[in-house]
N, C-alpha and C positions, 0 to 999 in steps of 0.2 A: 504453396509452401509445402515442404516435406512433412509427411505425417509424423515422423519421429520428433521433429522440432515442435510441432503443435502439441504433441503429447507431453513433451518435456516442459513446455510452458504451462500447460494445464496442471501438471504435478507441482510446479513451483508456485502457481497461484494457490493451490490447495494448501501447500506447506506454509505459505505466508499468511493465509487466512487463519489457520490453526495456531500458528505462532503468535499472531497479533492478539488473539484471544487469551492465550495461556501465559504470556509474558507478564511478570509481576511489575517490572520497571516501566513506568509510564513513558519515559523518553524512548526506550527501546521499542515499546509497542507502537508509538507514533512513527518511528522510522520504518518499522516492518510494515505498517499500514501504508506508508508512502510507496514502499516497494511493491506491495500488493496492487496498488492503483496503477503503478507503471507497468506491471506485468499484465494487468487487465487491458491496458492501452495496447500492448503488443498483441494480445489475443484479438482485440477488435480489428486491428490492422490486418491480421491474418485472415479474418472473416470478411475482408473488403468493406468494412464499415468505417471509412476514414473519418467521417464527420463525428461519429460517436467516439472514436479514438482520440480525436483532437480535443473534444470536450472533456474526456476522461483525463487526458494529460494536463490540460490547463486547470481544471477545477479539482479533480481527484488527487493527482500526484503533485500538483503545484500548490494551490491555495489552501486546500484542506490540511496538507501536511505542515505547511508553515504556520497555520493557525493553531494546530494541535501542539506543535513544538513551542510556540509562544505561550500557550496556555500552561504547559508543563513548567516552563521557566518562571511564570508569574505566581505559581502556587508555592506554598511553604509547607515544609514537613514538620509535623509536631511529634516530638518524642515523648515517651512515657517515663522519663527519668525523674 
């Protein structure tokens, strides 16, 4: 794979990691974390670790993201009114 594309993917992974930590909205953080997992999957494919990439795609980007989004929708927000 072209070196520039690998570097761009690595930068996007770092941006997604920092964004998922700093976002205050829980739903937004869950979506960004799913994007982070998908980008990690692409990095694993670029390193020719297809088995690890498949596991990351299935568990990290798929199941974990769905569970986090479901947990966010099942929580309630309490206001201090």
